[in-house]
N, C-alpha and C positions, 0 to 999 in steps of 0.2 A: 417359680411362679406356681403357686398353689392350684390346681385345674386348670380347667379352660376359663376365659370370660368372655363376656359377649361386649363391655366396656370396657375403658382404658381404667386404670387406677387413677386414685385422686392425686397421689402425689410420684412425680415420675426425675428421676436425675439419672443422669450418668457423669460416673467420673474416671480418670484413670491416673494409674500411681503404678511411680519405676521399679516394683517389685515382683517378682514370678507369682501367682497367685498362691498356691502354696504360703507365702510370707503374708501375703495381702489380707488373705483370709484368716491365720493367725494375729494379724496386728489389727483386724477388727475384731474378731473374738474375744483371744487373750490378753491384747493388751490396750481394752477400751479405756480404763481406766488412767492410765497414759494420758490420752490424747484426748478424751472426752470432754469440753467447755464446760468447767461450771457457771460461768457469768456468761452474758451475751446479750443479744437485744431480749430474746427471751428467755424465762427460768432455763436451768438444765438440769436442774435437779428437784426431788421430790421430799427433799427436807424439810419437815416441820419448822417454824421459826424458833421453836426452843434450840434449836441441836444446828450442826452444821452437816456437810455431806461427806462421808467415809471414802468410799469406793461404790465404784458402779461395776456390773461385772455379767457372765453368762455362766452359768454350770453348763459345759460346754457337753452337752447329750442330747438325744432326743428326750423332750418331754421337760429339758433344765430349765432351771429358774433364769429369769433376766433380771436383775434386781440391785436396789442399790442399797448400800449399809451407811446408817449416821451415827454420829459420836457418841450420842445417849444409849447406844445398843441395839435400838430397834433397826427394824428392817421395810423395806415397800417392794415388793414384788408387782414389776411394770408388766412383765408379760411371760410366758411360756415356751420356749423351741416347740415349733410344730415340724420344722424340715431342717433336719443335719445331714449334709452332703459334705463334707470337707472336700478338696479344697474349694469347691465350684458351689456351694449351693448353701443359702440361709434361710430361715424365716422363722418368726416367732411374732405373738402377739403385742401388742404397746393397750396398753389402758392408763390412763389420766384417773387418781383416784375420785376425781370428781364426775368422771362417764358415766354416763346409764352401762354402756357397752364398751368395745375394744376395735384396736384394726390391726391389722395384719401387714407387717414388713416383711418384704423378699431382698434376698441379694443373689445377685449372680456374679461369680467373679471367673471372667473367660480370660485365656492367654492375647495380647495384645500387642504387638512389637514385642520391645523388650523388657515389659510390662505388664500390669491388667486393668484389664476392662471393669468396672463396677455399674453395675446396674441395679438401683436402687427403686423399690415401688412401696407405698404406702396405701393401702384398699382400706376400707371401709365406713369411712367416717359420717356415714348419713345411720349406717346398722347400729356404729357405738353413739349415735344423739348426737353429734355435732359435726353437722355438715359446714358447717360456716366456720369453721377453722382450717379447711384445706389449705386457701391463699396464705395461711400465717403458717402452719407446718410445710409448703414448699419453700419459704421462705426459711424457716428454722432449720431444716434438713440441709439446705444448702450450706449453712451458716456450721452446722456439725460435721457436714461431709468435709468442709474446709479446713477443719482440726485433723480431721482425719488423714487427710491428702498430705497436709504440712508435715505431721509425723512421718508420712511414709516417705516424704521426700528428704527426711533429716536422716532417715535409716538409711536411705540410698548412698548420699553425701557422706554419711559417716564412713560406710563400709567400701567407698572410694578413695577415702584417706590411708587408708591401710588399717 
């Protein structure tokens, strides 16, 4: 979490994956383009209608961009890394190009049994000018994290096959 809060974050999710924290963090940050869903109930790409998405990724460093690239050579910076503490913490901003402001996403990765507990929070919808979207993001983030969990499960199961 960034700083202390007097109120609960707008979106809160907790998931578990069967990978150690170092690997769970790396899969989230370094392999997002492999697990990030391009389609779903909600749009998961900022690609303009005239092109298609190519990749979504982080510049893995403090202040680095979180961005999506498109087939026409353009890109969109979704946000910037605010906290970079591998393998335990990551925070970055998130902004839809139609919003007047941005939200902040904070993830904590902690060892839990043979895997990792991932705590996800997204906050600041009121400040971003879109408080009415909180319920939709609760659903959409759960769907997106389900893709992350499935990818981590596949990695774990494949490693057990030898």
